[in-house]
N, C-alpha and C positions, 0 to 999 in steps of 0.2 A: 442586452445583459452582459456585463463584464465578468469574466472568469479569470482568476489569477493562477498561473502555473505554480504547483508546489513541488516540482521535480519529477524524477522518473524512478520506477522500480523494475527490477528484474524478477519475474515471478515464474514459478512452475504451475501450470494448470493442474488441477486435481480432479479426481472423480467425485461425483456427488456422494456425500457421506450418508450413511444409513439413516441418521436422524433427520435429514432434510426431506422436505416434501417432494416426492418424485413427480407429482402432478404439476408442480410449479417451478421447480429448480432443474435446470438442464443437467444432462449427464456429465458434461465437462464444465467445470466451474472456474471462473476467473474472479479474483478478489484482491483488494488492496490490503487485506488483513493477513498477517503472517500466521494467524491461527488457522486459516483456511488454505492458503497457498504459500508454500515455502518460498522465501526470498533469498537472493544472493547479492553480496557476500554475507555470510552469517558471522557478524563481528563478535558476538558474545562467545563464539567458539574460537575464532582467530585470536582474540585478545585474552582469552581465558588461560588459566594455568593447567588445565587438564590435558595431558598428552593423549589420554585415551579418547577424549571427545574430538580432539584434532585428528587423530588417526581415523576415527569412525567417519568424520566428515570428509576427509581426503578419500577414503575408500568408497564412500557413497558417490563422490564426484568422479571416481575412476581416473584419477590423475596420479602421476608419480610424485615422489617426495620432492624432487627438484622443482617440478611444476608448482607444487603446493607452496614451496618456499618463495618462488617468484610471485605467486598470487598474493601471498601475505605481504611481500615487499611492495607490490604495486598498490595494494590497499593502503598501506601506511603512508606512502608518498602522496596519494591523492586525498587521503583524509586530512593530512597535515596542510595541504594546499587549500582546503575548504571546498574542493570540487565534489567530494564524496561526504555526505552528511551522515552522522550517526543516527540510526544504526545501518540503514541500507538504501539511502536516497541519493541518487545521482543528480547533479545540478543540470547537466546537459545530456541530450540524447546521444551526442557523439561519444561522450565518455562511457555511457551505458553500452553502446555498441562495441566500443574498443574492448571493454572488460569482457563482454560476452564472447566476442570473436576470438579473443586471446586465450581464454581459459575454459570456455563452455561451449565450444563449437560442436562437441559431441552430445550435448544435452539440449533438448528443445526448451527454450525460455522465451517468454513474451516480455516485451518492453511496454509498460503502461505508464502513462503520464497522469498525474493527479491535478485536478483543477478545483478551485474553491470559488464559488460566486463571491464577488466583491463585497456584497452586503453582509457576509458572514466572517470576513477576515478579522475584524476587530475582536469579535467574540472568540474566535479561534485562538488568536494570539494571547488574549487575556487568560485563556485556560492553560497556556504553555508555561515554560520556564520564564522567569523574569531575568532581565540582564541584557547585555549587549548581544548583537546578532550572532557573533561567533561562539557564544556560550550556549546557544540554543540547539535543540535537536535539528536534524537535517530538514525536515519538512517545514518547520517554523522559520529557519534561516532562509530557505529558498522562497517561501511565501513573502518574506520581507524583501529579499533581493530581487524577485521577479515582479516588482510592483507594476511595471508597465508591460509585462510580457504575458500574452495570452497563450494557452495551449495550442499546439500545432498538429497533434495527431488526429486520427480518425475517432470521432466521438462515438462511444459505445453506449453511454447512458449514465445514470446516477446510481451510486451505492450509498446506503445509509451507514455511516461510519462514526465510531466514537473514538476519540484520540486520547492516548495515554502514554506518557514517557517515550515519545518519539515513534510510536507504532499505533496501529488501528485495531479496534474491535469492529466486527461487521455484524449487521443484523442476522446474518447467517450463523454466527457463532451461537446464537441463542435459539435457533429454529424459529425465529420471529415471523417468518413468512406465513406460518399457520395462523398466528394471531392477526396479522395484517389482513389475511384473506377473510377472516371472520368479521373484522371491523370495517373493511373497505373493499372496493373492487380491485384487488391486488393482482397484477399480471405483469410479468417481465417481458421485455422485448426479445428479439431473436438472438441478441448477444448475452442475454442473462442479466440485464440491468433494468432499472426503472427508466422509462422513456422520457418523462418530463420532470422539470424542476418542481412544478406544483405538486405532483404526486409525491416526490421524494421529501419535500418539505412537510407534507401532511404526515408521512410515515415517521419522520424525525420528531415531530411534535408529539406523536404517540409514544415513541421510544424514550423521550425525555421525561415522561411521567414516572414518578417514584414507584407507583404501584404495579408497573409493568414487569419489573424484575430484571431489566437490562443492567449492564455495568453502570455504576454511578459516574458517568462521564458525559460530556456534551456531545450529543448526536447531531451531526450535520450532513447535508446532502453534498457529497463530493462527486464531481464529474470525472468519469474515467475515459481515457483516450488510449487507443492502441497505436503504437508508432508504426508497426509493420506486422 
């Protein structure tokens, strides 16, 4: 089975939310959804006009004004070069490591790589923005650019994700693990992800039904890899 790399995300692990099923979801959660795990850099803040939001973000990161200025400058340079895709996707693991080591050495961040089975690439791109590659969101651009590149990290499992405007919804956003447990034999592996593509496909088919109540987006099985 061919899986195409969709780039890298820098994420903060989060504690299991109160609405999640404690019997099925691990205490420490990793997810490609920004609704679940905060991702960096947060471009909507960096490029926004609110000085207060920028100040709050800087203070949360515990960095000086000078370091925050350099962070913003670094992001601008690499976004313009196409190496950093909007809103938070790095094209290479080297770039993700450089950014983390330069600005976030005092904060524990995971680098995860996204992978999409080749059989779903056409459907995924059809759901995204139309136009040339450089006009698309980061994940879309990198899926196009990495046509011959397979993920290289440690495979953790699959996450059922719905894509919208450059970012992902997760089945966890909806507490869908409870519904899946009622409908199927739903069990996550030791990493907190679905072990096989067949299972993840089954859960995505369920999530794509209109009467389930998930976000009205295309739910696909994304492979999640941890770089280190």
